[in-house]
Every structure is written in C-alpha cells, then in structure tokens.
N, C-alpha and C positions, 0 to 999 in steps of 0.2 A: 504493500499499499504506500503510494507516494502522495504526500500532501504539500502543496505549494501555498505559502502565505505571502501575499504580495502587497506592495504599497504601505508597508509598515512605517508609521510615523517616525518611530525610533525604536531600534533593537538594542537593548541594554545588556551589559556584562558580556560583551563580545571579545573573545580571546582566541586568537589563531592558535596559539600555543597555550595549553592548559597550565595554570599555576596552581599549586597546593593551597596557598593562602596569601593574604596581603597583610602588611604590617605597617604601623607608624604612618608616615606621610603617604605611603602607597594606598592607604584605605580611603583617601579623598579622590583617588582617581578611578572613575567608572567608565571604562571604554564603551563607546556607543556608535552605532551607524544610523544615519538618518536616511529616510526614504529607502527602505531596505526590503529585501526579500529573505525568506527562510524556507528551506526544503527539508522535509521530514521523510525518512524512509523507514517504514514499520515503526519501531520504538526509538529510533536514533536521529540525531541531527546529521543530516547529509551534506548540506551546503547552505551558505548565506553569503550576503553581499549587498551592494547598492543596486537599486533597480536599474540603473544605467548599464550594469553589467549582467543583467538576468539572462542566463543561458537557456537553450531550449530544454524544456522540462516536460515529460510525459506524465503529467499528474493525474491521479485518480480522483483528487479533490482539490479545489482551489478556493482559498479564503481571501477576501479583500479586506485588508486591515487599515484602510484609509482613516487617518485621525487617531489610530489606536497604537498603543505601545506594547511591546513584548519583552518579557524579561524571564530568566530562569525562575522555576518555582522555588518557594521558600524551602529551606532545609532547616527544620526544627530539631535541634539536637539535644533537647532536654524536655521530656514530658513524662507524666504519670497518668495517662489517660485510661488505663485499665484499673477500674475501681468499682466499688458498689455503692449505690446511694449517693448522698451529698452531705455537706456540712453547713447547710444554710443557717441553722440555728446559731452555729459559731459566729457566722457573719453578723448576726444581730447582736450577739454577746460582745463582739468587739465595738460595735456602735454604742453599746452601753458601758464601755470603758475597760472591758477585760483585754489584757494583752495576749498575743499569741502564745507566749510562754505560760501565762496564768491559765489559759484554756487547756493547754497540754498537761499541766500539772495536776488538773483536776479530772483527768481521764478523757479529755478531749483530744483534738488534733490527730496525729497519726494513729494513736491507739484506738480512737473512735472509728476511723476508716478500717482498721484491721479487724475490729469486732464485727463490723457490717460485712466485710469481705468474707470472713470465715463462716458467716451464717448464710451466705448466698451461694447458690449452685453455680458451677462453672459455666453452664449454658446461659444463665441469666447474666452473669458478669460479661460474657461475650456479646449478648444482645444489647446490653447497655453501652458497652465500650465501642461496638461498631458504629453506633450513631454518632459518637463523638469523633471517630475517625473520619467518617463521611463528611461531617461538618468541617473539619479542618482542611479536608481535601478540597472542598468547594471554596474555601477561603484562600486557596493557592498553595497549600503545602504539598509538595511532591515527594518529600522524604522525612521521615519522623523516627526519632528514638523514643522507645517506650520502656519505662522501668517497672520492675516489681516493687516490693517494699510495703505493701498494705497486708501482707499475709502474716509475717513475723512467726510463722510456724512452718515446718517442713512442707506440710500438705498445702497450706495457703500460698506459700511462695511458688511452689511447682504449679499450682492451679493458675496463678496469674501469668507465668511464663508460658504455660500451654495456650492460654488465651491469646497472648501476643503472637505466638507462633501461628495460631489459627487465622488471626487477622492478616498476618503477612501472607499466608497461602491463599486467602480469599480475596485479597485487594491488590490492585496493581502498583500501589504506592510502595516505595522502598521503606522497609522498617528494619531498624536495628534494635536488639533486645538487650536490656541491662538488668543484671541481678542486683537488687538493693535490699537484700535481707537485713543489712545493717542500717536500717532506717531509724529505728528506735528500739528500745529494750521492751520486751513484752512485760506485762505486769508481773507475771509469775517468775520472771528472771530479774526483778528489780533489785533484789539483794544478792544475786548471783550473776553478775554481768559476764564473768569469765565462762560460766556455764552456757550462756546464750551464744557467745563467740565460738565456743567449742562446737555447738550445734551447727552454726553456719559453716564451719570449716570441715567438720567430720561427717556431717549428714546432708547439708543442703548442697554444697559445692560438688561433691562426687555425683550426686544424682543429676545435677544440672549439666555437668560435663558429659555424663554417660548419654544423656538424650539430646545433647547439643541445643540446649534451650536458651542460651544467652551468648552474646558477643562480648559484653563488658561486665566489670563488677564495680559497684559504686558503694560508697559509705558516707553517711552524714557526719562529718568530722566537725563537731561543735560542742561547746560547753554544755553539759547535762545530756549530751548524746554519746558520741564515740570520741574517746581521746585520740590524740596523734599516735600514741603507742598502739592502741587497739586498731586504728585505721591502718597502720603499717602492717600489722599482723594479718589482717583480713585481705589487704592488697596483695601481699606476698603469697597467701594461699590461693587467691583468685588467679594470679599470674601462673602458679603451678598447675592450675586446671585449665590453662589456655585462655583466660579472660584478661583483657587489657583493662586497667583502671581508668574510670571517669568519676570524679568525686565532688561531693557537695562540700564547699568550704567557705569560711568568711561570711556567712549570712548574718550572724549577730555579733561574732567576736573573731578577732584574728589570733589564733592559737598555734600557728605553725603548720596548718593543713596544706597550704600551697607548697611549702617546701617539702613536705612528705610526699605529696603527689608527684612533684618534679623528680624527687629521689627515685621513685618507682616507675618513672616513665609514663605517668598518666597522659592519656590523649587529651583530656580537658580537665580544667578546674572550674566549677560553676558556682554562681551566685555572686561572690565578690563585692557585696554591698559595703563591707568594711575592709579598706586597703590601706596598710601602712606602707610607708616608703620602702621598707625592707621586703615587703610582699612584691611590690612592683619590680624591685631590683632582681629578686630571685627568679622572675619569669623571663628576664631578658636572655636572648640567645638560646632558648630552650624549644623543644618540640611540642611543648604543652600549650593547648589553646585556651585562653581565658574566655569564659562565656558569661554574659550578663543576662539577667532575667528581669527586665524593667516592669513587666506587668505585675510581677510578685511584689516589687517595691511599691507600685501604685496601689495594689489592693491592700497590703498590710500597712501602708504609710510608714515604711521604713526607708533608710537612705538608698539612693540610686548608685549603682556602680560608677566610680569616678572615670568615666570613659576618656575625658579630655586628658587627664593626667596620665593615663595608661597609653593613649595613642601618642602623646607628646613624647613619652619615654621610648617610643619605637615598638611597642607591643602590637600584636594583632588582637582582635576582639571579634567574638561571635556573639549573635543574639538568639535567644530561644524564648519559648513561652512559659516553661514550667507548668503546663496545664495540669492542674490537680485539684481535688475537691476542697482543699483547705485554705491555700494561700494564693491560688491563681485559677479560678474556675473558668478559664478561656484559653482556647488554642488559636486565637486570632493573631497571626504573625503581622498582619497589616497594622493592627494596633500596636504591636511590639515595636515595629519600625518607626511609627509615628511618635510613640512615647520616648524612644531613644533620642529622637530629634528634639522633641519639645522639653523633656526633662534632663536628659544627659547631655544636651547640646552637641549631638553628633550631626554632622552634615547629612543630607540625604544620600549622598554618594557613599559615605562611610556606613550608614545604616543598611543600605542595600548590599554593599559588600559583606557586611557582617552577617546578614541574613541569608546570604546565598553561598558564595565561595568559601567563606570562613565557617559557616554553619555546616557545609559539607565536609570540611576538614575535621571539625569536632565530632563527625559521625564516622570518620574513616572512609568516606566515599567521594573524596574530591577528584578522583580519577574518572568518575562517571556522572557526577552532578555539580551543580553550582555555577555553571557558566555556559554561554552559548559557544560551544566548541565542537567541531566536527567529530563524530564518533561518540559524543556524550548522549545520555538519555534525553529523549524529547519530552521533558517534563517542563511545562511552560505556563506562564500567566499571559493571557491576552486581555488587556484592559478595555474598558469602554472608551469612547473618545474623550481624550483629556488634553489639557493645554500643554503639560509637561510632566515628567516623572516627579517633579517637585509636589505635584498635587496628591501623590500617594500618601506622604506623611502630613501634608497641610490639611487635606479634607478627611481628618482622622475618624470621623464618624460615618463616612459614606463607603458604600461597597462599590468600588470602581472596577471590579473584575467582571469581564463579560464571559470569558471561558477559561477553564483550566484543562491543560493537556497533560495526561499522565500516561507515560509509555506510548506517546504519539496519538492517543485517542482523547477526544473531549470527554471529561468525566461528568457523568450525570447521576 
C-alpha cells in the first residue's frame, strides 16, 4: 500500500540521517520542510521532499494536506495507564488541603490503586486500559511505555504485565513494558521492607524474565519509598534478568537517585521536579535521558522540572505524560507540550523535540521512531489547517489533530 500526502504546509522533524537524541542548544533546532510531500509504503516512511521535487508516484491513496502540518507522532516514554478504577476522591481531598504524602500515609495513593487492582479481574483491567490506550492514540501518541506497579504482589504485578503484553499484541501502537514492582511497600511489608525487596528479586523478576513480560525495570527512589541503596539492589537484579533500568527520581526530594541511575546505566531518569546543581552536573556527558512530566506538576501543584537550567547546561530532555490515576489522570501529550512551553519556558521547537526524538530515545526506539526519516515507522500526526506549529502549544485547549497515522494507517 503506497500513500502519497501532498501539499503539506510544513513537514516537521525532518532528518535525512537519523539522530538518537538532541541536547542543549540543539534542542531549539527543529528541521522542517515547507510545501512538502510525504510517501508512505505500508508501515514505513518511503520518501519526502519539497513539492517542486515530487517524483512520479504510483500511489494507492492520495491525501491533500493543503494548509496542514505533519509531524512524527508523540513518543510517550512514561505512563501507568494499566490500572483499575480511579482516585477521584483523592483529587477532592487535595482540593480540601491534604497533600499527596498525607493521602499516601493514610492508605491512599499507590496502595489504594493496588487494592483496587488486586480485587479486579485481568479481563476487566484490560477492558478499562484499552479505552485509555485508544484515547491517547487518537491524541497523537504513536509509541508508549506502560509500567506495572499497582499490583505490589507477585500475582498482581504479573497480571498487569500480561495486560500490557495483550495491549501490545492487539493494537498497532508501539508499546514498551516496564516492571515497577518497587513502586511502594505493601502494607503487610511495612515493617519488613527487606522482605518485599527479596520478593521482588527472588519471585517477581524470575517469573517476568521467564515469560518475557518486560523490557525495563523501574524503582520509585524517593524519601519514604525506596532508598538509594534499595534502588541499586533492585536495579542490579533487574539487569541480571535482562531488564535495563528506567527510574523515578527527584519528584519530591533529591537523595542521590540520579547518580544511582547513571551508575547502573539507566536509560532514563524521570520526574526531576527537584534538581540540585550536582544532579545536573552528574547527567552531563552520560547516555541517560532526563525525562520531565509537566502535567504531573500541574495536577499536584508541585515544582516543574527546571528545563531552562538543564538545557543551558547542555543536557537533553524528554517529555512524557505520567498518565496514572493518582497524580496525572491524563495521557494528552499535546497538553504536555503546551505546559512545557507555558510553565517550563521551553520553546515550541524544544518541546516538540523533547516529545518526539528524545521521547523515542527514552523508550529505546530512536532507530524506528521520533523523526521523519526514510525507513522509520509511518507514525504521524496530521493537523487541521493551522497558521504554524506554534499554534500546537499556543491553543492548548484545542484539539488541532485531524488524523493520526499508526503503522501507515489512519487510526480510528
């Protein structure tokens, strides 16, 4: 199947030679082509260029994109969209003055989600989760990472990972799976933290590796959750079972989690709302991608990742949603890009780079996703007629997407 899209007002993130990521000042450079064409062959990008150089194409389908912009689909490298129920009551509790930590300390938060998940059948969790996945795909996400972490039992974690595997099998979107058994300590292990860590290492990880249920291992490295020492122990065990680390760090406190992630070759360190100069310095010249989650900061009214300081220091930065029932009940990457511009003072070019090519890097898929490059996946966003790509973050409350292409086909 050959599809020709012609008269494209502007084609964004055009890279003749694929790059794995962009850092520092490079983040403000977004290569584009105006008055362009794009050729898709089956599920891949076959050709592109200016309309004046359009070759003879025997297309099965022709789309006229006059006045419209095309960019690579969003790569959302941090989500928790497999869960049961919701935590809307906690949303009201926060309005009434309770903090995220106070809600967690009285049995809410992650433990609340874990209770619901373990009481819900695998089939029902799948049915709830597929609706969220379909929603984010229609909002332009063409690749998504999904974490476990609401089971906190052997059966619960495996159940979540099986649901993620089923979603990956049933939908054309690229899905990466992350094991986050170390999301919180279950109540019955509150006085025996080493016992739960042993369960993760000796029971969960071997089962996950045996059935190839995850690509990555994650740990919530934070005060009152998992210490740096505990995080390193679990990362080491995950690596021994073939899982590369991607870890939650610096959401509320800077306790050395970034340095631990770098030490163990973490693909990404995520959250980063609280960043000290030594944290920024530690990330320089590493292969670890910093990932910001601005809609989490928006929803919880906590600080935003200091993007300007990090980019000025020469670091790369990716953006993701953190879609989850407690701190970010939204998987809208368009809102994430807008919020990064509005609240983190990222330029539209930086934000789009962070949500495409750098997001792909943070999922380990930059060879196949994140840019308009020949041979990459034909996962694309076709906008409605808009004045420029600045309108994407500017009109933050509007849906400017006309069509989403996943594997070369319009997703409906």
